N, C-alpha and C positions, 0 to 999 in steps of 0.2 A: 448559455453556457454548458460546456462538457467538463464534467469533474471524472480524472484520469488518476488511478493509482498505478504508478511505475512500479511494479512488484521487486522486491530485492534478488530475486532469483533472475531478474532481467539486468538490471545495473550493477551487480554484483555476481561474484562466483561464490555461493554460501557455503561451499566447501572448503573454503579458504579464507583465514582471517584477514580482514581490511582489503580483500582483492576487487578493486573498483573496474567494472568493464567500461572503461571510458569511450570506446570505439561504438560499443551497443547504444550507452546513454546519450552520445552525441548525436547518432542517427536518429533516435526516438524524438529528440528535442527538435531537429531539422525537420522532420516529418510534421511534429505538432504545429511549428511555426509554418510550415509550407501549405498545411491545410487552411490558414487563415481564420480558423475558429477561435472562438473566445474559450479560454479552458482554465480549470484550476486545476492545481496536481499536488498529489500527496505521493510520497514515495515509503517503500520499506527500508529497514535498516540492513537486511541481507547478512553479509559476513561482516559487518561493522557493527552488529549489535548481538546476531543470535549465536555466535560462537562463544565469547564470553558468557553472555547471559545464561545459555545452557549450561557451562561447566560450574559456574557459581550458584545456579538455581536462583538467579536474580528473578525470575518469574514468580517465585513463590513467597516475594515478599521477605524482608528483612528476619531472619531469624536467628543470624549470627552476627556478629559485628565484623568479623572478618570478611564480610560480603561488602563491606561499605566502600573500599578503595575498588574490588572490581567494577560496584554499581557506577562510581564515579568515572571509570574508565569506558564503560558502556556508553555512557551519556557522552564523555569527549569524542569517542569515535564515531557515534551517531551525527554529531554535530559536524564532524569532519565531511562525513559524506554529505549532509546537506548543504555544506558549501562548495563540494564538486559538483552537486547538480544544480545548484544555483548558478554557478560558474558557467556551466554548459548553455542553461536556459539564456543567460545573458550573451553568451557567444552567438546566438541567433537572434538576436534582438527582443528578447521577452524580458522585460523589466522585473525580477525576481527577489524575494527576500526569504530568506531560510529562517522559519520562526520554530524554535524548540518548543514543542507542547506544553513542557513544563513552566514554560515564562507565561502560559495562558490560562492553565489547567491544572486542578490536581483530580487525584483519585479516591475513590473510597470504595474500598474492597473490591478493587479491579475495575470499578465503573468511573468512567470521566464524567466531572463535574463540570459544567460549564455556568460561571458566575458572570462572567464579562466577555462579550464579545466585540467590544468597540476596538480593539487595536487591530482585529484582524479585519472588519470591517472596513476602517479607516485606509488601511492599506490597498485594499481591493479597490475602493471608492477613487483614490486618485491613480489607479492603474497599475499598481505594484501587486503583482501576483504573491501572496503568502503561502509558502510551500512548506508544508509540514510533513513530520517523518516519525516513523516508530522509534521510542525512545524509552528513557527511564524517568518515570513522573512520580514526584512524592504521592503517598497515598495515606489517607487519613487513619487507616485500621492497619495497614500492613507495613508502614513504614516508607515503602517504596513498592512501584508495580512497573510493569512493563505496558505501556500503552502501543497497541497495533497501528499499524497503517491504515487496516480495516475498520478499526473502532475510529478512528480520525476520520475516515471517509464517510461514515454515519453522520458524525458531528458536521463535516462542512455541509454534507448534503441537505442537513437540517438548516444550515445557516443560510446556505446560498441557492437552494432550490434549484438544482441544475435540471436542463431538459435531459440529459442522458448521462448514465454513469459507465465507466469503462475501467475494468480490472485489466491491466497488461501484465500477464506473465509469461511462464516459459515454455507453455504445453497451450495446443489448439484450443482448447476448453476443458469441460468437464467429461470425465471419461467413466465409464462403468468400473474399470480397474485401475491400476497405475499403469499408464501407457510408458513409462521409462522401462519397467521391468516385465510388461505382460505386452509381446506383439500383438496379440490379439485384442487388445483393449477396444471397445468402441466409444466414439465420441457420442456424447449426448448433445444434440441442437438446442434443445428446450429443457430447462429444468425447473420443477415446481418442488415444494415442500414433500410431496408422497415420493418423487423421483429421488430425491436426495437422501431419504431413509434407508434407499437401498442400495447407496454407492459406498464403496471403500473409501477410506479416508488415510492409507498408507503415505509415510513421507520416506524421501530417501536420505535427507538431511536434517540437520539439528534445526527445528523450528519450534519457538518458544511460544508463539502467539496463534497457535489453532489450526494451522495448515490449510488445505484445501477446503475441509469442511467448515471450518469458520468463516473461511471467504464466500463461500456460498450461502451460508446462513445470514452474513452480513447482506449479501446481494440480494436475497430474497425479502430481508427487511426493509431495504432501500426502493424496490422496485414498486412500481402501482400502475393503475390502467393508463397514466398520461405519460409514464418514464419507465424505459427497460434499462437493465442493467446486464452489461456484457462483459464475458470473459474470453479474452483473446490472447493470442501469440505474439509478443513484442520481438520475438530473436527473427521472425520473417521480414526481411526488408521490404517495407512500403505496405504492410498490413496495416499498420495503425493509421497511416495517411489514407489509404482508401475507407478505412471505417470513418475515419472522421470526415470524408468527403461525402459520405452518406451511402457508399456503394457496399454491396454485399460481400463479407467476407467469411471464411471458416472460424466459428465461433460458437459460444453457448450462451444464450439468452435466458436469464432467469426471469420467470413470471409467475404471480401468484394464482 
């Protein structure tokens, strides 16, 4: 099984509130289905989560009860995106159920607490893909917190032990500087903890879940001698399909 994170930057326009990129999301789902591979999917919240969360500092926890209504709206919007994504998966023949992480987990000081895996495991066992997503989750110390898709990838990797992990973003991989603002930025084909320490983590738009550095750190935690973690560009038609078929594509591979 291959665990795939469809980034919010790919399935939404993160600069515009609740802007779903249906064409791109639909194509990626078709590529996954066409590959014939067994997969599990997590997706980011993109502009359905980051815009309001940034505006009301939801990532900092409950510090003012004026945040309560916005936190509820962020959750509502993230669930809406979850349903849009599972609709695209169902349309290409992949049985999928959008599962709000707050229905399975709580957090403690920003860390996911996994006490019961049964619901997710039972869905997967009968052939329904549980699709989790970045969202607002109740936190024992902070009141609420943002759980990122990258954090959920780590949980799903521990639970389901995929043979490969793929992060689908809107860039070809990790660069030595921001390729969106620096035309001389160079792609790093392989990243280690030492390499990451010297890489810029500048972001172009609002991101309350750690950005590229947090993603690469998560990838390094998940890779092993038996499992590679790949960061690739999902905006290039056919690239995800080729990767899933086992062909070489432009990307960055994380290795310990």
